[in-house]
Each structure stands twice: as structure tokens, then as C-alpha cells.
N, C-alpha and C positions, 0 to 999 in steps of 0.2 A: 503493499498500500504505500501513496504519497502522500506528500504533505500540500496541502496549496493553502489559499484564501479566495474567497469570492467577493465581489464587489456586487450592493443591493443594485437592482437594475429598475426594478417592478414592486409593488407592495400592495395585495388585493386581500380585501377580508371578505373568506369565502361563506362563515357562519359566524354567530358569536363569539365561539371560541378556537375557530380554526385561522389562522393567516398565511396565504399563502406567499413567498418571497423569493423573486425571481434573482439569479447570480450569475454574474459574466466578470467581463475584465480580463487583464494578463494575468492575472493570478492562477487563471482555469486550464492558461495555455496546456498544460502538460495532464492536465484533467482524462482519463480512460476509464469510460464506462464499463462493467460486468455487463452479462448478458442475463443476472435476474431481475426479477421486477421486485423482488426487497431489498435491491441494492440501498447500502446505506453508507453514509458518513460518520465519523466522530468530529462532531462541531465542539470545535474550543470556544470557548466564551470567557471574555475578558473582566475579573473582577473590579468592581469601581474601587479604584484607590490604587491600583497595579502602575506598576513605575514601566510600563511597556503597551505596544497596542500593535496592531496587526498590521504588515505580518513582523513576525519575529521568530526567532529562532529557538530550538530547543533549549541550548546552553543560555540561551538569555533567562529562562526563567526554572530551570534546573535546581538552583540552590536558593530560591526564594522561599521566604514564609508559605506553608500548606496553604494559607488563606489569600494568599497574590497568584497564585498558581491558575493555570487556565483549567477551567472546569468543562470536562470530557462530556457530552452528551451524545446518542447516538439519532440520525434523524434518517428516515426512508426519501430517498429520491423521488420525488414524483414525479418528473420528466429531464429529459436529458435531448437539449437540440444541438444537433451535432454541426448545423451550419453557424449559428452566431454562438456556439460554444458556451449557453448556458444552461443551469443547474436550475432545476425547482423544486423547493422544499415547501410542505405543506405543516406547519408548525401547530401543534395544539397548544393554547396560550389561554390558561384559567385565570384572566387579571393581571395585576401586577406580582406575579408568585414564580419562584425559583429562578434561577441564571437566565436559562431558556428564554421560558415565558416572558419574563421581562425586557428581555432582549426583543423578540418578536414583535412584541405589543407595540415599541415604541421606536421597531426599524424604519429608516429613510433611505432614501435611493440614496447611494453616497457611501456608506456603511460597509463596513470590511468584515466578514468571517472567515477566521480560520477553520481549515478541516483535513483530517486523515481518512483515505480512501480514495474512491469507495470497496465496497466488500459486501457479501451478500449469500445469500444459499438457495435459493427457489426461484424456479421459471414453472410455469403451467405445464404438464405432462400432457402433452398432444395425443400421445396414445392412450389416454383415461375416455370412458365412456362419456362421462361428464365432470363437471366440477362444484364440490363446495366450498366458498369462501365465508368466513367467521372472522370480526373482528368490530373493535370499537373504532373510536376517533383516530386513536393511537396505529392502527392498520391499515385505517380507508385507503392511505397512500399506495401503500404495497399492493391495496386490492383492488383498487382502480388502475394502478399500472401493469397487473395483471390481466384485466378487461383490454386494455389495450391491447396487446398480442393475440387474444384469444380468436381464433376465424369465425364467420360467420356460421350460423347453423349450431351451433356448441352450444348445448346444453349447462346452463351457468348460474347455481342458488348464490346468492350473498343474502349471508346474515348480517345486519349491523348493527349495533349499540349504538345510541345516541340520547341525550337529554331530552329532545322533542323535535317537532318538524321543524323548528326555525334550524334545527343541526343537521339534519340530513342534505346529504350531497347530490350532485347529480352525478351520477355513472353512466358515462357513456361505453359504448361499444360495439362490435361488429356481433357478437355473440347470442344468441338466445340466452337474454340475462333476465331472471326473476329477482329481484331486490325488495328484501323484507325489512321493514326495518322496528327493531326493539325498543321500545321508549324507556327509559330510566322509570320507576315510578316507586312506590313506597308499598305498592299491596304486592307486588310478585317481584320478586329480586331479578335481576337481568339474567344470572344463572340458568333460575328455572324457566324463564322465559326463550332463552336459545335453545335448552334442551327440550320442550315441548315443542318448539318448532322443526327440530330436526327429526324428532320422532315422529312428526307429523310426515315427513316427505317420503315419495314413492323410493324406494332406493333398491335399485338393480344397476347391474354392471357394475365395471371396475370406475371407482372415483378418486379422481384428484384433490387433496384437503389441506387445504390451508387455515389456520386457527393461530389467530395472535391478539395479543391486547391485556386483559386487565387477569392478574393472575387467577385469582378466585374462580372467574368465567372460563377461562382457557380450559383450566383442571375440572370443570364440572363438564363441558364439553368432550375435553378427551377421555373421561372415564365412561361418559354415556355411547362413544363410538366404542370404546374397547369390548366394553361389557355387552353394548346390547347390539351394536353392529358387527362386529368380529372384524373391526379393522385393526390392521396390523398398523400399530403406532410408530415403527422405524421406518413406514415408507410416505408417513405424512410430514406436512412441516408445521408443527404445533409448540409455542412458545410462548411464553408469559413476558411483556413489554413492560408492565409496571405493576404495584401491589397498592390496592386501595389502604390509605391510614400511612404511606409511607412515603416521603419524600424520596428524590433521586437518591441521594447517599444512602438512607434508610435500606431502600431497597438493594443496591447494590450491595450493601452490606451482608444481605441476608440471600440474595437471588439463586445461589449456585446452591447454598444447604437445604435453600425451599424446593429448588427444584428435584434435588434426589431424593428429600422426605418427600415428594409428592409421588416419583415415579416407582417407588418403592412400596408406596399404599397399593399400587395394581400389579 
């Protein structure tokens, strides 16, 4: 993976909690995308009061106080424009919270963001009979990028978890896509809503499965698929991006053990 930086060339508010930012400029001259539709970069956010700015070298920051070192956050690349060499990233931003959310909420044309990557691991398997793509706001960029590469006539079921109608995205594709939105509520958990939706699906043939998002929701879906649909979890792309009740640092600290404990339970 290589390190580079992007300069903001456009900012668009997609929903109340999602901001689309397009990066360009000379700092992306060596950017090389992967073939994966979930490809991501490790974005490096500069804390307030840090004695450096983008672009910076690793040697400039390695000996700084931890509070002043850049804060890395993984973000999926929504789109890559090879002609203009533009990288588009859709940021989930819940108000002025966290390094990434605060930066995205206040981003303006001309701002710079350093990033490492890209890397990735998933691309729709075109040998499958149909596709099941499940995720919340954090996974929607990868789901949308996957829909971009699926051919006409391909059956696709998308289950998206969002706060409400205002948070739904337009998901275009040449494929035959059935998008079903699961709105969060106090009456029924998102985990149960997702499981109920999947349980009601016509299940036949070889299915390509992508499930990412909040940890408890991902766990509920994976356990149902393994137990009730006899899905081989090794052949799926299933992984939590975040954990409700934990900030970025808190989730990073427990993620590996949480996943190990979860997998040991099924």
C-alpha cells in the first residue's frame, strides 16, 4: 500500500448523516485502485494543535505525543474516476463527533486529507446465482460500489439499515435490485428486522453474501445464515465495521477479541 493525500474538490450532503467528499489533486498522482468493491483507504486525520499539516512524512510524527499523532480511520472508496484521478468517499458523520466525523462535517474545497492504501477483499462473485448485500450506513458505500459492477438481469437483494426515510440512498445498478430498508426504532431491534427479512427470502441456488456494519447486527445475520440457511461462513464476506456503544478507539481495542469470541460461539 502506498501513502498519498487528496485535496477536496467537491462536498455534497447526501443524507442528514452522510457527506460525500471528492478528492483530487497532485497528491493522488500515484493512486492505484484495486479490483475490490469494498476497497478502502486508511485516512489519517490531524488532531487540533498538531505541529504539522498534510502532507507529512512518517518521520515527522513518529516521536510525537500520542495525542498529537495522526488518527487513522478506514473508509471505503465509493468511486474512482481514472480520467480525472478523483477519489470519492462517503463519510458517516453524526454531528461534531470524533476526528473523522468532525473533519467531514467541516470539510471545504481545498482541504487536504492524507491516506494510506487502498486495500480490499470483496468483489461480487459473478458465478453465483444471486447476491445478498446487507449493511448499515457504514457499509452502503461498498454495497453501492458492488451494485455498480453487477450486470443486467442479475438478482440482488439489498438490506440497508438506516435511521429513517431521510437517510435512505438512491442505489442505482444495471442489475435487478430489490432494495429493502430497515429503519431503526425502539420497537424492534435492527438485528431482528434483518433476520426476519432474510428468513422471508426465497432461498435457492448459490448465493454471494456480503454482510458488514454494526457488530451486533452482523453477528445476528451471520448466525442465522449459518444455522438456518446452512451457509459456509468461509465463503462469505462478513465482518463488523463498528460496535454500538464504543467509539473508534474503544472498538479498535476490543475488535479482534470480540470477533474471535463471536466466531467461537457458532
